[in-house]
PARO-750644 format. One record per atom (N, C-alpha, C, O): atom name; residue number from 1; x, y, z. Coordinates in nm, 2 decimals, padded with zeros to 4 digits. Atoms other than C-alpha are relative to their C-alpha. Layout:
N
nudo a CA&k NUM&px X&py Y&pz Z
...
END
This chain:
117
nudo a N&k 1&px -00.05&py 00.07&pz 00.11
nudo a CA&k 1&px 01.60&py 01.09&pz 01.65
nudo a C&k 1&px -00.09&py -00.11&pz -00.04
nudo a O&k 1&px -00.12&py -00.14&pz -00.16
nudo a N&k 2&px 00.10&py 00.11&pz 00.02
nudo a CA&k 2&px 01.36&py 00.79&pz 01.69
nudo a C&k 2&px -00.12&py 00.05&pz -00.06
nudo a O&k 2&px -00.18&py -00.01&pz -00.15
nudo a N&k 3&px 00.12&py -00.06&pz 00.05
nudo a CA&k 3&px 01.07&py 01.02&pz 01.62
nudo a C&k 3&px 00.01&py 00.04&pz -00.15
nudo a O&k 3&px -00.08&py 00.03&pz -00.23
nudo a N&k 4&px -00.03&py -00.04&pz 00.14
nudo a CA&k 4&px 01.23&py 01.14&pz 01.30
nudo a C&k 4&px -00.02&py -00.12&pz -00.09
nudo a O&k 4&px -00.07&py -00.12&pz -00.20
nudo a N&k 5&px 00.01&py 00.12&pz 00.08
nudo a CA&k 5&px 01.26&py 00.78&pz 01.17
nudo a C&k 5&px -00.14&py -00.04&pz -00.01
nudo a O&k 5&px -00.19&py -00.09&pz -00.12
nudo a N&k 6&px 00.14&py 00.04&pz 00.00
nudo a CA&k 6&px 00.90&py 00.70&pz 01.27
nudo a C&k 6&px -00.08&py 00.09&pz -00.09
nudo a O&k 6&px -00.17&py 00.04&pz -00.16
nudo a N&k 7&px 00.07&py -00.09&pz 00.08
nudo a CA&k 7&px 00.78&py 01.01&pz 01.10
nudo a C&k 7&px 00.03&py -00.01&pz -00.15
nudo a O&k 7&px -00.05&py 00.02&pz -00.24
nudo a N&k 8&px -00.04&py 00.01&pz 00.15
nudo a CA&k 8&px 00.96&py 00.93&pz 00.77
nudo a C&k 8&px -00.05&py -00.13&pz -00.06
nudo a O&k 8&px -00.04&py -00.15&pz -00.18
nudo a N&k 9&px 00.05&py 00.13&pz 00.06
nudo a CA&k 9&px 00.80&py 00.58&pz 00.74
nudo a C&k 9&px -00.10&py 00.02&pz -00.11
nudo a O&k 9&px -00.09&py -00.04&pz -00.21
nudo a N&k 10&px 00.09&py -00.02&pz 00.11
nudo a CA&k 10&px 00.50&py 00.70&pz 00.54
nudo a C&k 10&px 00.06&py 00.05&pz -00.13
nudo a O&k 10&px 00.03&py 00.01&pz -00.24
nudo a N&k 11&px -00.07&py -00.06&pz 00.12
nudo a CA&k 11&px 00.72&py 00.91&pz 00.31
nudo a C&k 11&px 00.08&py -00.11&pz -00.07
nudo a O&k 11&px 00.08&py -00.12&pz -00.19
nudo a N&k 12&px -00.08&py 00.11&pz 00.06
nudo a CA&k 12&px 00.95&py 00.61&pz 00.26
nudo a C&k 12&px -00.09&py -00.10&pz -00.07
nudo a O&k 12&px -00.06&py -00.14&pz -00.18
nudo a N&k 13&px 00.10&py 00.09&pz 00.06
nudo a CA&k 13&px 00.65&py 00.39&pz 00.19
nudo a C&k 13&px -00.05&py 00.05&pz -00.13
nudo a O&k 13&px -00.06&py -00.03&pz -00.23
nudo a N&k 14&px 00.04&py -00.06&pz 00.13
nudo a CA&k 14&px 00.53&py 00.62&pz -00.08
nudo a C&k 14&px 00.10&py -00.02&pz -00.11
nudo a O&k 14&px 00.06&py -00.06&pz -00.22
nudo a N&k 15&px -00.11&py 00.02&pz 00.10
nudo a CA&k 15&px 00.86&py 00.61&pz -00.26
nudo a C&k 15&px 00.03&py -00.14&pz -00.04
nudo a O&k 15&px 00.06&py -00.17&pz -00.15
nudo a N&k 16&px -00.03&py 00.14&pz 00.03
nudo a CA&k 16&px 00.90&py 00.24&pz -00.23
nudo a C&k 16&px -00.12&py -00.08&pz -00.05
nudo a O&k 16&px -00.10&py -00.16&pz -00.14
nudo a N&k 17&px 00.11&py 00.08&pz 00.04
nudo a CA&k 17&px 00.55&py 00.11&pz -00.27
nudo a C&k 17&px -00.09&py 00.05&pz -00.11
nudo a O&k 17&px -00.14&py -00.02&pz -00.19
nudo a N&k 18&px 00.09&py -00.06&pz 00.10
nudo a CA&k 18&px 00.37&py 00.35&pz -00.49
nudo a C&k 18&px 00.03&py -00.04&pz -00.15
nudo a O&k 18&px -00.07&py -00.07&pz -00.22
nudo a N&k 19&px -00.03&py 00.05&pz 00.14
nudo a CA&k 19&px 00.55&py 00.25&pz -00.82
nudo a C&k 19&px -00.06&py -00.14&pz -00.03
nudo a O&k 19&px -00.12&py -00.16&pz -00.13
nudo a N&k 20&px 00.05&py 00.14&pz 00.02
nudo a CA&k 20&px 00.46&py -00.12&pz -00.78
nudo a C&k 20&px -00.16&py 00.00&pz 00.00
nudo a O&k 20&px -00.22&py -00.07&pz -00.08
nudo a N&k 21&px 00.14&py -00.01&pz -00.01
nudo a CA&k 21&px 00.10&py -00.03&pz -00.68
nudo a C&k 21&px -00.06&py 00.06&pz -00.13
nudo a O&k 21&px -00.16&py 00.01&pz -00.19
nudo a N&k 22&px 00.04&py -00.07&pz 00.13
nudo a CA&k 22&px 00.06&py 00.20&pz -00.99
nudo a C&k 22&px 00.02&py -00.10&pz -00.12
nudo a O&k 22&px -00.07&py -00.11&pz -00.20
nudo a N&k 23&px -00.03&py 00.09&pz 00.10
nudo a CA&k 23&px 00.22&py -00.06&pz -01.21
nudo a C&k 23&px -00.11&py -00.11&pz 00.00
nudo a O&k 23&px -00.16&py -00.15&pz -00.11
nudo a N&k 24&px 00.10&py 00.10&pz -00.01
nudo a CA&k 24&px -00.03&py -00.32&pz -01.09
nudo a C&k 24&px -00.14&py 00.05&pz -00.04
nudo a O&k 24&px -00.21&py -00.02&pz -00.11
nudo a N&k 25&px 00.13&py -00.06&pz 00.04
nudo a CA&k 25&px -00.33&py -00.09&pz -01.14
nudo a C&k 25&px 00.00&py 00.01&pz -00.15
nudo a O&k 25&px -00.11&py 00.00&pz -00.21
nudo a N&k 26&px 00.00&py -00.02&pz 00.14
nudo a CA&k 26&px -00.22&py -00.04&pz -01.50
nudo a C&k 26&px 00.03&py -00.13&pz -00.08
nudo a O&k 26&px 00.07&py -00.12&pz -00.20
nudo a N&k 27&px -00.02&py 00.13&pz 00.07
nudo a CA&k 27&px -00.18&py -00.41&pz -01.59
nudo a C&k 27&px -00.08&py -00.01&pz -00.12
nudo a O&k 27&px -00.20&py 00.01&pz -00.12
nudo a N&k 28&px 00.07&py 00.01&pz 00.13
nudo a CA&k 28&px -00.26&py -00.47&pz -01.95
nudo a C&k 28&px -00.03&py -00.15&pz -00.02
nudo a O&k 28&px 00.02&py -00.24&pz 00.05
nudo a N&k 29&px 00.04&py 00.14&pz 00.04
nudo a CA&k 29&px -00.41&py -00.78&pz -02.11
nudo a C&k 29&px 00.13&py -00.08&pz -00.04
nudo a O&k 29&px 00.14&py -00.20&pz -00.02
nudo a N&k 30&px -00.12&py 00.06&pz 00.05
nudo a CA&k 30&px -00.07&py -00.85&pz -02.27
nudo a C&k 30&px 00.08&py -00.05&pz 00.13
nudo a O&k 30&px 00.13&py -00.16&pz 00.13
nudo a N&k 31&px -00.07&py 00.04&pz -00.13
nudo a CA&k 31&px 00.10&py -00.85&pz -01.92
nudo a C&k 31&px -00.07&py -00.11&pz 00.07
nudo a O&k 31&px 00.00&py -00.20&pz 00.13
nudo a N&k 32&px 00.08&py 00.11&pz -00.07
nudo a CA&k 32&px -00.18&py -01.07&pz -01.78
nudo a C&k 32&px 00.03&py -00.14&pz -00.06
nudo a O&k 32&px 00.01&py -00.23&pz 00.01
nudo a N&k 33&px -00.03&py 00.13&pz 00.07
nudo a CA&k 33&px -00.08&py -01.34&pz -02.03
nudo a C&k 33&px 00.14&py -00.05&pz 00.04
nudo a O&k 33&px 00.17&py -00.17&pz 00.02
nudo a N&k 34&px -00.13&py 00.04&pz -00.04
nudo a CA&k 34&px 00.27&py -01.35&pz -01.89
nudo a C&k 34&px 00.00&py -00.05&pz 00.14
nudo a O&k 34&px -00.01&py 00.03&pz 00.24
nudo a N&k 35&px 00.02&py 00.07&pz -00.13
nudo a CA&k 35&px 00.26&py -01.60&pz -01.60
nudo a C&k 35&px 00.11&py 00.05&pz 00.10
nudo a O&k 35&px 00.09&py 00.07&pz 00.22
nudo a N&k 36&px -00.11&py -00.04&pz -00.08
nudo a CA&k 36&px 00.61&py -01.49&pz -01.47
nudo a C&k 36&px -00.03&py 00.14&pz 00.05
nudo a O&k 36&px -00.01&py 00.17&pz 00.17
nudo a N&k 37&px 00.03&py -00.14&pz -00.04
nudo a CA&k 37&px 00.51&py -01.12&pz -01.47
nudo a C&k 37&px -00.11&py 00.00&pz 00.11
nudo a O&k 37&px -00.10&py 00.07&pz 00.21
nudo a N&k 38&px 00.11&py 00.01&pz -00.10
nudo a CA&k 38&px 00.18&py -01.20&pz -01.29
nudo a C&k 38&px 00.04&py -00.05&pz 00.13
nudo a O&k 38&px 00.01&py 00.01&pz 00.24
nudo a N&k 39&px -00.05&py 00.05&pz -00.13
nudo a CA&k 39&px 00.35&py -01.41&pz -01.03
nudo a C&k 39&px 00.09&py 00.09&pz 00.07
nudo a O&k 39&px 00.08&py 00.11&pz 00.20
nudo a N&k 40&px -00.09&py -00.09&pz -00.06
nudo a CA&k 40&px 00.62&py -01.16&pz -00.97
nudo a C&k 40&px -00.07&py 00.12&pz 00.06
nudo a O&k 40&px -00.04&py 00.16&pz 00.17
nudo a N&k 41&px 00.07&py -00.11&pz -00.04
nudo a CA&k 41&px 00.38&py -00.87&pz -00.94
nudo a C&k 41&px -00.09&py -00.04&pz 00.12
nudo a O&k 41&px -00.10&py 00.04&pz 00.22
nudo a N&k 42&px 00.08&py 00.04&pz -00.11
nudo a CA&k 42&px 00.15&py -01.07&pz -00.71
nudo a C&k 42&px 00.08&py -00.02&pz 00.13
nudo a O&k 42&px 00.04&py 00.02&pz 00.24
nudo a N&k 43&px -00.09&py 00.02&pz -00.12
nudo a CA&k 43&px 00.44&py -01.16&pz -00.48
nudo a C&k 43&px 00.04&py 00.14&pz 00.06
nudo a O&k 43&px 00.04&py 00.16&pz 00.18
nudo a N&k 44&px -00.04&py -00.14&pz -00.04
nudo a CA&k 44&px 00.55&py -00.79&pz -00.47
nudo a C&k 44&px -00.12&py 00.06&pz 00.08
nudo a O&k 44&px -00.10&py 00.13&pz 00.18
nudo a N&k 45&px 00.12&py -00.05&pz -00.06
nudo a CA&k 45&px 00.19&py -00.69&pz -00.38
nudo a C&k 45&px -00.02&py -00.07&pz 00.14
nudo a O&k 45&px -00.06&py 00.00&pz 00.24
nudo a N&k 46&px 00.02&py 00.07&pz -00.13
nudo a CA&k 46&px 00.18&py -00.95&pz -00.10
nudo a C&k 46&px 00.10&py 00.05&pz 00.10
nudo a O&k 46&px 00.07&py 00.06&pz 00.22
nudo a N&k 47&px -00.11&py -00.06&pz -00.09
nudo a CA&k 47&px 00.51&py -00.82&pz 00.04
nudo a C&k 47&px -00.04&py 00.14&pz 00.05
nudo a O&k 47&px -00.03&py 00.17&pz 00.17
nudo a N&k 48&px 00.05&py -00.14&pz -00.03
nudo a CA&k 48&px 00.37&py -00.46&pz 00.03
nudo a C&k 48&px -00.12&py -00.01&pz 00.10
nudo a O&k 48&px -00.12&py 00.07&pz 00.20
nudo a N&k 49&px 00.11&py 00.02&pz -00.09
nudo a CA&k 49&px 00.05&py -00.59&pz 00.20
nudo a C&k 49&px 00.05&py -00.02&pz 00.14
nudo a O&k 49&px 00.00&py 00.04&pz 00.24
nudo a N&k 50&px -00.05&py 00.03&pz -00.13
nudo a CA&k 50&px 00.25&py -00.73&pz 00.49
nudo a C&k 50&px 00.07&py 00.12&pz 00.06
nudo a O&k 50&px 00.05&py 00.15&pz 00.18
nudo a N&k 51&px -00.07&py -00.12&pz -00.06
nudo a CA&k 51&px 00.46&py -00.42&pz 00.53
nudo a C&k 51&px -00.10&py 00.11&pz 00.04
nudo a O&k 51&px -00.08&py 00.18&pz 00.14
nudo a N&k 52&px 00.10&py -00.10&pz -00.03
nudo a CA&k 52&px 00.16&py -00.19&pz 00.52
nudo a C&k 52&px -00.07&py -00.04&pz 00.13
nudo a O&k 52&px -00.11&py 00.04&pz 00.21
nudo a N&k 53&px 00.06&py 00.05&pz -00.12
nudo a CA&k 53&px 00.00&py -00.41&pz 00.79
nudo a C&k 53&px 00.08&py 00.03&pz 00.12
nudo a O&k 53&px 00.03&py 00.08&pz 00.22
nudo a N&k 54&px -00.09&py -00.04&pz -00.11
nudo a CA&k 54&px 00.30&py -00.36&pz 01.01
nudo a C&k 54&px 00.00&py 00.15&pz 00.03
nudo a O&k 54&px 00.00&py 00.19&pz 00.14
nudo a N&k 55&px 00.00&py -00.14&pz -00.02
nudo a CA&k 55&px 00.30&py 00.01&pz 00.95
nudo a C&k 55&px -00.13&py 00.05&pz 00.06
nudo a O&k 55&px -00.13&py 00.13&pz 00.15
nudo a N&k 56&px 00.13&py -00.03&pz -00.05
nudo a CA&k 56&px -00.07&py 00.03&pz 01.02
nudo a C&k 56&px 00.00&py -00.03&pz 00.15
nudo a O&k 56&px -00.06&py 00.05&pz 00.23
nudo a N&k 57&px -00.01&py 00.04&pz -00.14
nudo a CA&k 57&px -00.01&py -00.15&pz 01.35
nudo a C&k 57&px 00.09&py 00.10&pz 00.08
nudo a O&k 57&px 00.05&py 00.14&pz 00.19
nudo a N&k 58&px -00.09&py -00.09&pz -00.07
nudo a CA&k 58&px 00.29&py 00.07&pz 01.44
nudo a C&k 58&px -00.06&py 00.14&pz 00.02
nudo a O&k 58&px -00.04&py 00.20&pz 00.12
nudo a N&k 59&px 00.05&py -00.13&pz -00.01
nudo a CA&k 59&px 00.12&py 00.39&pz 01.36
nudo a C&k 59&px -00.14&py 00.01&pz 00.05
nudo a O&k 59&px -00.20&py 00.12&pz 00.07
nudo a N&k 60&px 00.13&py 00.01&pz -00.06
nudo a CA&k 60&px -00.21&py 00.27&pz 01.50
nudo a C&k 60&px -00.11&py 00.07&pz -00.09
nudo a O&k 60&px -00.19&py 00.15&pz -00.05
nudo a N&k 61&px 00.09&py -00.06&pz 00.10
nudo a CA&k 61&px -00.40&py 00.37&pz 01.18
nudo a C&k 61&px -00.12&py -00.09&pz -00.01
nudo a O&k 61&px -00.10&py -00.21&pz -00.04
nudo a N&k 62&px 00.12&py 00.08&pz 00.00
nudo a CA&k 62&px -00.76&py 00.25&pz 01.20
nudo a C&k 62&px -00.07&py 00.02&pz -00.13
nudo a O&k 62&px -00.02&py 00.07&pz -00.23
nudo a N&k 63&px 00.09&py -00.01&pz 00.11
nudo a CA&k 63&px -01.04&py 00.23&pz 00.95
nudo a C&k 63&px -00.04&py 00.15&pz -00.02
nudo a O&k 63&px -00.04&py 00.22&pz 00.08
nudo a N&k 64&px 00.05&py -00.13&pz 00.02
nudo a CA&k 64&px -01.16&py 00.55&pz 00.79
nudo a C&k 64&px -00.13&py 00.02&pz 00.08
nudo a O&k 64&px -00.20&py -00.07&pz 00.09
nudo a N&k 65&px 00.12&py -00.02&pz -00.08
nudo a CA&k 65&px -01.43&py 00.71&pz 01.00
nudo a C&k 65&px -00.13&py -00.04&pz -00.06
nudo a O&k 65&px -00.22&py -00.09&pz 00.01
nudo a N&k 66&px 00.13&py 00.04&pz 00.07
nudo a CA&k 66&px -01.71&py 00.66&pz 00.74
nudo a C&k 66&px -00.02&py -00.15&pz -00.02
nudo a O&k 66&px -00.13&py -00.19&pz -00.05
nudo a N&k 67&px 00.01&py 00.15&pz 00.02
nudo a CA&k 67&px -01.63&py 00.29&pz 00.72
nudo a C&k 67&px 00.03&py -00.07&pz 00.13
nudo a O&k 67&px 00.05&py -00.20&pz 00.13
nudo a N&k 68&px -00.04&py 00.06&pz -00.13
nudo a CA&k 68&px -01.56&py 00.22&pz 01.09
nudo a C&k 68&px -00.10&py -00.11&pz 00.04
nudo a O&k 68&px -00.06&py -00.20&pz 00.11
nudo a N&k 69&px 00.09&py 00.11&pz -00.04
nudo a CA&k 69&px -01.88&py 00.01&pz 01.13
nudo a C&k 69&px 00.01&py -00.12&pz -00.10
nudo a O&k 69&px -00.05&py -00.22&pz -00.07
nudo a N&k 70&px -00.02&py 00.11&pz 00.10
nudo a CA&k 70&px -01.79&py -00.20&pz 00.82
nudo a C&k 70&px 00.13&py -00.06&pz 00.02
nudo a O&k 70&px 00.23&py 00.00&pz 00.00
nudo a N&k 71&px -00.13&py 00.06&pz -00.01
nudo a CA&k 71&px -01.52&py -00.46&pz 00.88
nudo a C&k 71&px 00.07&py 00.00&pz -00.13
nudo a O&k 71&px 00.01&py -00.02&pz -00.24
nudo a N&k 72&px -00.07&py 00.00&pz 00.13
nudo a CA&k 72&px -01.24&py -00.44&pz 00.62
nudo a C&k 72&px -00.01&py -00.14&pz -00.07
nudo a O&k 72&px -00.01&py -00.24&pz 00.00
nudo a N&k 73&px 00.01&py 00.12&pz 00.08
nudo a CA&k 73&px -01.27&py -00.69&pz 00.34
nudo a C&k 73&px 00.12&py -00.01&pz -00.09
nudo a O&k 73&px 00.11&py 00.04&pz -00.21
nudo a N&k 74&px -00.11&py 00.01&pz 00.08
nudo a CA&k 74&px -00.93&py -00.77&pz 00.21
nudo a C&k 74&px -00.02&py -00.08&pz -00.12
nudo a O&k 74&px -00.10&py -00.18&pz -00.12
nudo a N&k 75&px 00.01&py 00.07&pz 00.12
nudo a CA&k 75&px -00.89&py -00.89&pz -00.14
nudo a C&k 75&px 00.07&py -00.13&pz 00.01
nudo a O&k 75&px 00.19&py -00.14&pz 00.03
nudo a N&k 76&px -00.05&py 00.14&pz -00.02
nudo a CA&k 76&px -00.84&py -01.27&pz -00.13
nudo a C&k 76&px 00.05&py -00.05&pz -00.14
nudo a O&k 76&px -00.02&py -00.03&pz -00.24
nudo a N&k 77&px -00.05&py 00.05&pz 00.13
nudo a CA&k 77&px -00.63&py -01.44&pz -00.40
nudo a C&k 77&px -00.08&py -00.12&pz -00.04
nudo a O&k 77&px -00.12&py -00.20&pz 00.04
nudo a N&k 78&px 00.08&py 00.11&pz 00.05
nudo a CA&k 78&px -00.82&py -01.67&pz -00.62
nudo a C&k 78&px 00.07&py -00.14&pz 00.02
nudo a O&k 78&px 00.19&py -00.14&pz 00.03
nudo a N&k 79&px -00.06&py 00.13&pz -00.02
nudo a CA&k 79&px -00.77&py -02.05&pz -00.57
nudo a C&k 79&px 00.10&py -00.04&pz -00.10
nudo a O&k 79&px 00.20&py -00.10&pz -00.07
nudo a N&k 80&px -00.10&py 00.04&pz 00.11
nudo a CA&k 80&px -00.60&py -02.10&pz -00.91
nudo a C&k 80&px 00.12&py 00.09&pz 00.00
nudo a O&k 80&px 00.20&py 00.07&pz -00.09
nudo a N&k 81&px -00.11&py -00.09&pz 00.01
nudo a CA&k 81&px -00.35&py -01.83&pz -00.83
nudo a C&k 81&px -00.04&py 00.14&pz -00.04
nudo a O&k 81&px -00.16&py 00.16&pz -00.07
nudo a N&k 82&px 00.03&py -00.13&pz 00.03
nudo a CA&k 82&px -00.33&py -01.46&pz -00.90
nudo a C&k 82&px -00.04&py 00.02&pz -00.15
nudo a O&k 82&px 00.01&py -00.05&pz -00.23
nudo a N&k 83&px 00.03&py -00.04&pz 00.14
nudo a CA&k 83&px -00.49&py -01.31&pz -01.21
nudo a C&k 83&px -00.01&py 00.15&pz -00.01
nudo a O&k 83&px 00.01&py 00.22&pz 00.09
nudo a N&k 84&px 00.00&py -00.14&pz 00.02
nudo a CA&k 84&px -00.52&py -00.97&pz -01.36
nudo a C&k 84&px -00.11&py 00.07&pz 00.08
nudo a O&k 84&px -00.08&py 00.18&pz 00.14
nudo a N&k 85&px 00.11&py -00.07&pz -00.08
nudo a CA&k 85&px -00.85&py -00.89&pz -01.18
nudo a C&k 85&px 00.05&py 00.01&pz 00.15
nudo a O&k 85&px 00.03&py 00.11&pz 00.21
nudo a N&k 86&px -00.05&py 00.00&pz -00.14
nudo a CA&k 86&px -00.70&py -00.99&pz -00.84
nudo a C&k 86&px 00.11&py 00.11&pz 00.01
nudo a O&k 86&px 00.11&py 00.18&pz 00.11
nudo a N&k 87&px -00.11&py -00.10&pz -00.01
nudo a CA&k 87&px -00.39&py -00.78&pz -00.91
nudo a C&k 87&px -00.05&py 00.14&pz 00.00
nudo a O&k 87&px -00.01&py 00.23&pz 00.08
nudo a N&k 88&px 00.06&py -00.14&pz 00.00
nudo a CA&k 88&px -00.60&py -00.47&pz -01.00
nudo a C&k 88&px -00.07&py 00.03&pz 00.13
nudo a O&k 88&px -00.06&py 00.14&pz 00.19
nudo a N&k 89&px 00.08&py -00.02&pz -00.13
nudo a CA&k 89&px -00.83&py -00.52&pz -00.69
nudo a C&k 89&px 00.10&py 00.02&pz 00.11
nudo a O&k 89&px 00.08&py 00.11&pz 00.20
nudo a N&k 90&px -00.10&py -00.01&pz -00.11
nudo a CA&k 90&px -00.53&py -00.58&pz -00.46
nudo a C&k 90&px 00.07&py 00.13&pz 00.00
nudo a O&k 90&px 00.09&py 00.19&pz 00.10
nudo a N&k 91&px -00.07&py -00.12&pz 00.01
nudo a CA&k 91&px -00.35&py -00.28&pz -00.59
nudo a C&k 91&px -00.09&py 00.12&pz 00.04
nudo a O&k 91&px -00.04&py 00.21&pz 00.11
nudo a N&k 92&px 00.10&py -00.11&pz -00.05
nudo a CA&k 92&px -00.66&py -00.06&pz -00.53
nudo a C&k 92&px -00.01&py 00.00&pz 00.15
nudo a O&k 92&px -00.01&py 00.11&pz 00.21
nudo a N&k 93&px 00.01&py 00.01&pz -00.14
nudo a CA&k 93&px -00.69&py -00.19&pz -00.18
nudo a C&k 93&px 00.13&py 00.06&pz 00.07
nudo a O&k 93&px 00.12&py 00.13&pz 00.16
nudo a N&k 94&px -00.13&py -00.04&pz -00.05
nudo a CA&k 94&px -00.32&py -00.13&pz -00.11
nudo a C&k 94&px 00.02&py 00.16&pz -00.02
nudo a O&k 94&px 00.07&py 00.22&pz 00.07
nudo a N&k 95&px -00.01&py -00.14&pz 00.02
nudo a CA&k 95&px -00.34&py 00.22&pz -00.26
nudo a C&k 95&px -00.08&py 00.08&pz 00.11
nudo a O&k 95&px -00.04&py 00.18&pz 00.16
nudo a N&k 96&px 00.08&py -00.06&pz -00.11
nudo a CA&k 96&px -00.63&py 00.31&pz -00.02
nudo a C&k 96&px 00.07&py 00.00&pz 00.13
nudo a O&k 96&px 00.07&py 00.09&pz 00.21
nudo a N&k 97&px -00.07&py 00.01&pz -00.13
nudo a CA&k 97&px -00.44&py 00.18&pz 00.28
nudo a C&k 97&px 00.12&py 00.09&pz 00.01
nudo a O&k 97&px 00.14&py 00.15&pz 00.11
nudo a N&k 98&px -00.12&py -00.08&pz 00.00
nudo a CA&k 98&px -00.12&py 00.36&pz 00.18
nudo a C&k 98&px -00.05&py 00.15&pz 00.02
nudo a O&k 98&px 00.02&py 00.23&pz 00.09
nudo a N&k 99&px 00.05&py -00.14&pz -00.01
nudo a CA&k 99&px -00.32&py 00.69&pz 00.14
nudo a C&k 99&px -00.05&py 00.03&pz 00.14
nudo a O&k 99&px -00.03&py 00.13&pz 00.20
nudo a N&k 100&px 00.04&py -00.01&pz -00.13
nudo a CA&k 100&px -00.48&py 00.63&pz 00.48
nudo a C&k 100&px 00.12&py 00.02&pz 00.10
nudo a O&k 100&px 00.11&py 00.10&pz 00.19
nudo a N&k 101&px -00.12&py -00.01&pz -00.09
nudo a CA&k 101&px -00.14&py 00.58&pz 00.64
nudo a C&k 101&px 00.06&py 00.14&pz -00.02
nudo a O&k 101&px 00.10&py 00.21&pz 00.08
nudo a N&k 102&px -00.06&py -00.13&pz 00.03
nudo a CA&k 102&px -00.01&py 00.90&pz 00.47
nudo a C&k 102&px -00.08&py 00.11&pz 00.07
nudo a O&k 102&px -00.02&py 00.20&pz 00.13
nudo a N&k 103&px 00.08&py -00.10&pz -00.06
nudo a CA&k 103&px -00.31&py 01.10&pz 00.60
nudo a C&k 103&px 00.00&py 00.00&pz 00.15
nudo a O&k 103&px -00.01&py 00.11&pz 00.21
nudo a N&k 104&px 00.01&py 00.02&pz -00.14
nudo a CA&k 104&px -00.30&py 00.97&pz 00.95
nudo a C&k 104&px 00.14&py 00.00&pz 00.07
nudo a O&k 104&px 00.14&py 00.00&pz 00.20
nudo a N&k 105&px -00.13&py 00.01&pz -00.06
nudo a CA&k 105&px 00.08&py 00.95&pz 01.01
nudo a C&k 105&px 00.03&py 00.14&pz 00.06
nudo a O&k 105&px 00.01&py 00.24&pz 00.00
nudo a N&k 106&px -00.04&py -00.12&pz -00.06
nudo a CA&k 106&px 00.21&py 01.21&pz 01.25
nudo a C&k 106&px 00.13&py 00.06&pz -00.06
nudo a O&k 106&px 00.24&py 00.03&pz -00.01
nudo a N&k 107&px -00.11&py -00.06&pz 00.07
nudo a CA&k 107&px 00.44&py 01.41&pz 01.02
nudo a C&k 107&px 00.00&py 00.15&pz 00.02
nudo a O&k 107&px -00.10&py 00.21&pz 00.00
nudo a N&k 108&px -00.01&py -00.14&pz -00.02
nudo a CA&k 108&px 00.55&py 01.75&pz 01.12
nudo a C&k 108&px 00.01&py 00.08&pz -00.13
nudo a O&k 108&px 00.06&py 00.03&pz -00.23
nudo a N&k 109&px -00.01&py -00.08&pz 00.11
nudo a CA&k 109&px 00.54&py 02.04&pz 00.88
nudo a C&k 109&px 00.14&py 00.01&pz -00.05
nudo a O&k 109&px 00.17&py 00.02&pz -00.17
nudo a N&k 110&px -00.14&py -00.01&pz 00.04
nudo a CA&k 110&px 00.92&py 02.06&pz 00.89
nudo a C&k 110&px 00.04&py -00.12&pz -00.08
nudo a O&k 110&px 00.12&py -00.11&pz -00.17
nudo a N&k 111&px -00.04&py 00.12&pz 00.08
nudo a CA&k 111&px 00.95&py 01.70&pz 00.77
nudo a C&k 111&px -00.06&py 00.00&pz -00.14
nudo a O&k 111&px 00.00&py -00.04&pz -00.23
nudo a N&k 112&px 00.07&py 00.00&pz 00.13
nudo a CA&k 112&px 00.70&py 01.76&pz 00.49
nudo a C&k 112&px 00.06&py 00.10&pz -00.10
nudo a O&k 112&px 00.08&py 00.07&pz -00.22
nudo a N&k 113&px -00.04&py -00.11&pz 00.09
nudo a CA&k 113&px 00.84&py 02.08&pz 00.35
nudo a C&k 113&px 00.15&py 00.03&pz 00.02
nudo a O&k 113&px 00.20&py 00.13&pz -00.04
nudo a N&k 114&px -00.14&py -00.03&pz -00.02
nudo a CA&k 114&px 01.20&py 02.07&pz 00.47
nudo a C&k 114&px 00.02&py 00.11&pz 00.10
nudo a O&k 114&px -00.07&py 00.19&pz 00.11
nudo a N&k 115&px -00.02&py -00.10&pz -00.10
nudo a CA&k 115&px 01.34&py 02.28&pz 00.75
nudo a C&k 115&px 00.04&py 00.13&pz -00.07
nudo a O&k 115&px 00.13&py 00.14&pz -00.15
nudo a N&k 116&px -00.02&py -00.13&pz 00.06
nudo a CA&k 116&px 01.33&py 02.65&pz 00.66
nudo a C&k 116&px 00.04&py 00.09&pz 00.11
nudo a O&k 116&px -00.04&py 00.16&pz 00.17
nudo a N&k 117&px -00.05&py -00.08&pz -00.10
nudo a CA&k 117&px 01.56&py 02.82&pz 00.91
nudo a C&k 117&px 00.04&py 00.13&pz -00.04
nudo a O&k 117&px 00.09&py 00.21&pz 00.04
END
């Protein structure tokens, strides 16, 4: 039972995190002028960042093999607060991390495709 819950973490993350990440990637200039929208989206990305970090640690997902010699360079928030560029960069970083978790998570074929008895 515990392994089933651990195996479903990446799947759950996709359904919970992917919409916010995609929304951030598609931020328009009009949205970027809305300070409340920018602050809300930045906070949501920060929460996703923390949750992905916990998942990476739990699942022991490391850097991709081709980048193992290069230390990760997380996207840092600008001093004046988040802006559209930061949100797009952060969402791209989170998208890559989420994909790496999906690819490296130990999910059985039965979990991915449903049990076919």
